BAROKE-797519 format. One line per field, with one value per residue (C-alpha): z, x, y; residue in three letters; residue number from 1. Coordinates in Angstrom, 1 decimal. Layout:
up: [Z,...]
east: [X,...]
north: [Y,...]
resn: [ALA,...]
resi: [NUM,...]
***
This chain:
up: [-4.1,-4.4,-7.4,-8.0,-11.3,-12.6,-15.3,-12.3,-9.4,-10.2,-10.0,-6.8,-5.3,-6.6,-5.2,-1.8,-1.6,-1.7,1.8,1.7,2.7,1.6,-2.1,-3.3,-1.4,-3.1,-6.8,-5.8,-4.8,-7.5,-10.2,-8.5,-8.6,-11.6,-13.3,-10.9,-11.9,-15.6,-15.4,-14.1,-16.9,-19.6,-18.6,-17.3,-13.8,-12.2,-8.8,-8.5,-10.1,-7.6,-4.8,-6.1,-6.5,-2.8,-1.7,-3.5,-1.9,1.3,0.7,-0.4,3.2,4.9,3.2,4.4,7.6,9.2,6.1,3.3,1.4,-0.6,-1.7,-2.9,-5.1,-6.5,-7.6,-9.1,-11.0,-12.4,-13.5,-11.0,-9.0,-12.1,-13.2,-10.2,-10.5,-13.9,-13.0,-10.1,-10.4,-13.6,-13.1,-14.9,-17.7,-16.0,-12.9,-12.1,-12.9,-10.2,-10.2,-8.1,-4.6,-4.0,-1.5,0.2,2.2,5.6,8.2,10.3,7.6,9.6,9.7,7.6,7.3,3.9,2.4,4.4,3.4,3.7,1.9,5.3,4.4,1.7,-1.0,-4.4,-6.4,-4.6,-6.4,-5.4,-5.5,-6.2,-6.4,-5.9,-5.2,-6.6,-7.3,-10.6,-11.2,-10.4,-6.4,-5.1,-2.0,1.0,4.0,1.5,3.4,0.7,1.9,0.2,-0.5,-2.7,-3.4,-3.1,-5.4,-4.9,-5.8,-2.2,0.2,3.7,5.1,2.8,4.9,7.8,10.8,9.7,12.2,10.7,8.0,4.8,1.6,3.3,4.5,5.5,4.7,4.3,1.5,2.4,1.8,-1.9,-2.3,-2.5,-1.5,-1.6,-0.3,-1.1,-1.5,-3.9,-7.9,-8.0,-10.0,-11.8,-9.6,-9.3,-7.1,-4.5,-6.4,-3.6,-2.9,-4.5,-6.5,-7.8,-8.8,-10.8,-13.1,-13.4,-14.4,-17.0,-18.7,-17.2,-16.0,-12.2,-13.0,-12.5,-14.0,-11.5,-9.8,-6.6,-5.0,-3.7,-1.6,-1.2,0.5,0.8,2.3,-0.1,-2.9,-3.7,-2.2,-5.1,-5.2,-7.9,-9.0,-10.7,-13.0,-14.5,-18.0,-20.1,-18.0,-19.8,-18.3,-19.0,-21.6,-19.5,-16.2,-14.3,-12.5,-15.3,-13.6,-15.7,-17.5,-20.1,-17.9,-15.4,-17.0,-15.9,-16.4,-13.9,-15.0,-14.0,-13.3,-12.7,-9.4,-8.2,-6.6,-6.0,-6.3,-2.1,-2.4,-1.2,-2.8,-4.0,-4.6,-6.5,-9.7,-8.7,-10.3,-9.8,-10.6,-10.8,-11.1,-10.4,-9.1,-9.5,-7.4,-8.4,-6.5,-4.3,-5.8]
east: [-34.6,-34.5,-33.1,-30.8,-28.5,-25.5,-27.9,-29.8,-27.5,-26.2,-29.3,-30.2,-26.6,-28.1,-31.5,-30.1,-28.6,-31.9,-31.3,-27.8,-28.1,-24.8,-25.1,-21.3,-21.0,-24.2,-22.6,-19.5,-20.7,-22.9,-20.6,-17.8,-19.9,-21.7,-18.2,-16.4,-20.0,-19.2,-15.6,-16.4,-19.1,-16.6,-13.8,-16.0,-13.9,-13.7,-13.9,-10.5,-9.6,-11.2,-9.7,-6.4,-7.3,-8.4,-5.3,-3.0,-5.2,-4.8,-1.0,-0.9,-2.4,0.3,3.1,2.1,3.4,4.9,8.0,6.4,3.0,2.2,-1.4,0.0,2.6,-0.3,-2.2,1.0,1.9,-1.5,-1.4,-4.7,-2.6,-1.7,-5.3,-6.0,-3.6,-4.5,-8.3,-7.8,-4.9,-5.2,-2.9,-3.6,-0.8,2.5,1.7,4.2,2.2,1.3,2.8,2.4,3.2,4.8,5.3,8.2,6.9,7.3,6.1,9.2,11.8,14.4,14.1,16.9,18.1,19.3,22.6,22.4,23.6,20.6,22.3,23.4,25.7,23.7,25.6,25.6,27.5,27.1,24.1,23.7,20.2,18.7,15.3,12.9,8.8,6.5,2.9,1.0,2.2,5.8,5.6,8.0,6.2,8.5,8.3,6.8,7.0,9.0,9.0,12.2,12.9,14.9,16.8,20.7,22.9,22.0,18.3,17.3,15.4,16.4,13.6,14.4,17.4,16.8,17.9,18.8,17.2,18.5,16.8,19.2,18.2,14.9,14.2,11.7,12.7,11.3,11.9,13.7,12.3,12.9,11.4,14.4,15.7,19.0,20.7,23.0,21.9,23.2,22.4,19.0,19.6,16.8,15.8,13.6,10.3,10.4,9.8,10.0,6.2,2.5,3.2,6.6,4.9,2.0,5.1,7.0,3.9,2.7,6.3,6.6,9.8,9.9,12.2,11.3,13.7,15.8,14.3,13.7,10.1,8.8,5.8,5.4,2.7,2.2,-0.5,-3.3,-2.1,-2.9,-0.1,2.0,3.4,5.8,9.1,12.2,13.2,16.7,17.5,18.8,17.7,16.6,13.2,12.2,9.2,8.8,8.1,6.3,4.2,3.5,4.5,6.7,5.9,8.0,7.8,9.3,12.4,15.5,19.1,21.4,24.5,28.1,31.1,34.7,36.4,36.4,34.2,30.8,27.8,27.8,31.7,32.9,35.9,35.3,37.7,35.3,33.1,29.9,26.4,23.8,20.2,18.3,14.3,11.2,8.3,5.0,2.1,-1.5,-3.9,-6.4,-10.1]
north: [-17.4,-20.9,-23.0,-20.5,-21.5,-19.8,-17.4,-16.1,-15.9,-12.4,-10.9,-12.5,-10.9,-7.6,-7.9,-9.0,-5.4,-3.7,-2.7,-1.2,2.1,3.6,4.0,3.9,0.9,-0.3,0.6,-0.8,-4.3,-4.3,-3.9,-6.2,-9.2,-8.8,-8.7,-11.3,-13.7,-12.7,-13.7,-17.0,-17.8,-16.4,-18.9,-21.8,-21.3,-24.8,-25.3,-26.5,-23.3,-21.1,-23.2,-22.6,-18.6,-18.9,-20.5,-17.8,-15.0,-16.7,-16.9,-13.3,-12.3,-14.5,-12.9,-9.6,-8.0,-4.8,-4.7,-6.0,-5.5,-8.3,-7.1,-3.7,-5.7,-7.8,-4.8,-3.0,-6.1,-6.6,-2.7,-2.4,0.5,2.6,2.4,3.8,6.2,7.2,7.6,9.8,11.9,13.8,16.6,20.1,21.1,21.8,19.8,16.7,13.5,11.1,7.3,4.1,4.1,1.0,-1.8,-0.4,2.8,3.6,5.9,6.3,7.8,10.0,13.4,15.4,19.0,20.6,19.0,15.9,12.3,10.0,7.0,6.7,4.1,2.0,0.9,3.0,5.5,9.2,11.4,14.7,16.0,19.6,19.9,22.9,22.4,24.9,25.6,25.7,29.6,28.9,30.4,28.4,26.2,26.9,24.2,21.5,18.2,15.8,12.0,10.4,6.5,4.4,1.0,0.7,-0.5,-4.1,-3.1,-3.7,-1.5,-1.0,-2.9,-6.1,-6.6,-9.1,-7.7,-4.2,-1.8,1.7,3.5,4.0,5.6,7.1,10.7,12.8,16.7,20.1,22.7,26.1,29.8,29.4,26.0,24.3,20.8,19.8,16.4,13.6,10.1,6.9,6.6,4.3,1.0,-1.0,-4.3,-6.7,-7.0,-9.5,-12.8,-15.5,-15.2,-15.7,-12.4,-14.1,-17.4,-15.5,-13.4,-16.6,-18.5,-15.9,-15.5,-12.0,-10.4,-8.9,-5.7,-2.3,0.6,2.7,5.6,7.5,7.9,11.1,11.8,15.8,17.7,21.5,23.6,23.8,21.7,18.0,15.6,14.3,10.6,10.2,8.9,10.2,7.1,7.4,7.9,5.1,2.5,-0.8,-1.4,2.2,0.5,-2.5,-1.6,-4.6,-2.1,0.3,3.2,5.2,8.3,10.0,13.3,11.5,10.2,12.4,12.6,11.8,12.7,11.3,13.5,12.8,13.0,16.9,19.5,18.6,20.9,21.2,22.3,19.0,17.5,13.7,11.3,8.8,9.9,11.1,12.0,14.6,15.4,18.5,18.7,20.9,19.2,21.4,20.6,21.2,23.5,22.0,22.7]
resn: [MET,ARG,ASN,ILE,ASP,GLU,HIS,THR,ILE,THR,ALA,ALA,PHE,VAL,GLN,ARG,LEU,ASP,ALA,CYS,THR,ASP,PRO,ARG,LEU,LYS,GLN,VAL,LEU,THR,ALA,LEU,VAL,THR,HIS,LEU,HIS,ASP,PHE,ALA,ARG,GLU,VAL,ARG,LEU,THR,GLU,ALA,GLU,TRP,MET,GLN,GLY,ILE,GLU,PHE,LEU,THR,ALA,THR,GLY,GLN,LYS,CYS,ASP,ALA,ARG,ARG,GLN,GLU,PHE,ILE,LEU,LEU,SER,ASP,THR,LEU,GLY,LEU,SER,MET,LEU,THR,VAL,ALA,MET,ASN,GLN,ALA,THR,PRO,PRO,GLY,ALA,THR,GLU,ALA,THR,VAL,PHE,GLY,PRO,PHE,HIS,THR,ASP,ASP,ALA,PRO,GLU,HIS,GLY,GLN,GLY,ASP,ASP,ILE,ALA,ALA,GLY,ALA,PRO,GLY,GLU,THR,LEU,PHE,VAL,ASP,VAL,THR,VAL,SER,SER,GLU,ASP,GLY,THR,PRO,LEU,ALA,GLY,ALA,GLU,VAL,ASP,ILE,TRP,GLN,ALA,ASP,ALA,ALA,GLY,LEU,TYR,ASP,VAL,GLN,TYR,GLU,GLY,LEU,GLN,GLU,ARG,ARG,ALA,ARG,ALA,LEU,MET,ARG,THR,ASP,ALA,GLN,GLY,ARG,LEU,ARG,PHE,ARG,SER,ILE,VAL,PRO,THR,ALA,TYR,PRO,VAL,PRO,THR,ASP,GLY,PRO,VAL,GLY,GLN,VAL,LEU,ARG,ALA,SER,GLY,ARG,HIS,PRO,TRP,ARG,PRO,ALA,HIS,VAL,HIS,PHE,LEU,ILE,ARG,ALA,GLU,GLY,HIS,ARG,ALA,LEU,ILE,THR,HIS,LEU,PHE,ARG,GLU,GLY,ASP,PRO,TYR,LEU,ASP,SER,ASP,VAL,VAL,PHE,GLY,VAL,ARG,SER,SER,LEU,VAL,VAL,ALA,MET,PRO,ARG,HIS,GLU,PRO,GLY,THR,ALA,PRO,ASP,GLY,SER,VAL,GLN,GLY,GLN,PRO,PHE,HIS,THR,LEU,THR,HIS,ARG,PHE,VAL,LEU,ALA,ARG,LEU,GLY]
resi: [1,2,3,4,5,6,7,8,9,10,11,12,13,14,15,16,17,18,19,20,21,22,23,24,25,26,27,28,29,30,31,32,33,34,35,36,37,38,39,40,41,42,43,44,45,46,47,48,49,50,51,52,53,54,55,56,57,58,59,60,61,62,63,64,65,66,67,68,69,70,71,72,73,74,75,76,77,78,79,80,81,82,83,84,85,86,87,88,89,90,91,92,93,94,95,96,97,98,99,100,101,102,103,104,105,106,107,108,109,110,111,112,113,114,115,116,117,118,119,120,121,122,123,124,125,126,127,128,129,130,131,132,133,134,135,136,137,138,139,140,141,142,143,144,145,146,147,148,149,150,151,152,153,154,155,156,157,158,159,160,161,162,163,164,165,166,167,168,169,170,171,172,173,174,175,176,177,178,179,180,181,182,183,184,185,186,187,188,189,190,191,192,193,194,195,196,197,198,199,200,201,202,203,204,205,206,207,208,209,210,211,212,213,214,215,216,217,218,219,220,221,222,223,224,225,226,227,228,229,230,231,232,233,234,235,236,237,238,239,240,241,242,243,244,245,246,247,248,249,250,251,252,253,254,255,256,257,258,259,260,261,262,263,264,265,266,267,268,269,270,271,272,273,274,275,276,277,278,279,280,281,282,283,284,285,286,287]
***
């Protein structure tokens, strides 16, 4: 193991994994380091460039906290998040497609009941949502847990507002006996991912825009079925074909038609224009 050079160091690393008793860990580390070494040799990586890379990764970690996950944002913008989704979340015909999780989910979404206004004061035009959750054979899934979160009219999630303690445009709900879920929220708008950190520097340096098309996040769980992480994207958004995190699927693009002031789907009388969204989510069975 002496006098290792650029041509022998990869094999030397792999040999040092001989005592690894976890086959999957050994497989992953072998492939990871082999590709990493090949990358360095291919681009003739300099010491200064690698130090710059280390500083970038350090800054990425330092930007993470309980309200923001810069490493998820990095993974998303590199396409790695969507690649792992595409490899691991292939759905049977007819089941709703999955997409990226994103960096703005929280575990403390307030619980809401049918018909509630989950916007909780978040700015935006009113959106009445009526969705159903069913199994592949069309059976309604009663009591399915549905976690919802979205950005507001300013393109910001609640956790991006400094000093804001309450949760807005975010909810944890359950479907009724017919697998149906109705609530009021706000119309999503396109927004840029945060660019005040290391990921933003990379986007600017590589000439990429930071925009995501308008969407609402859904995380749906039902007994006997695969959990579904997905979005519903607003039809007509200018960024549908250039989503910075590569998450758009044609099957997830939906209409959110605008209605003039009048009677809303929940029977209330609206003095301002409002929008509606209807959709059916289909969960794949386990096994």
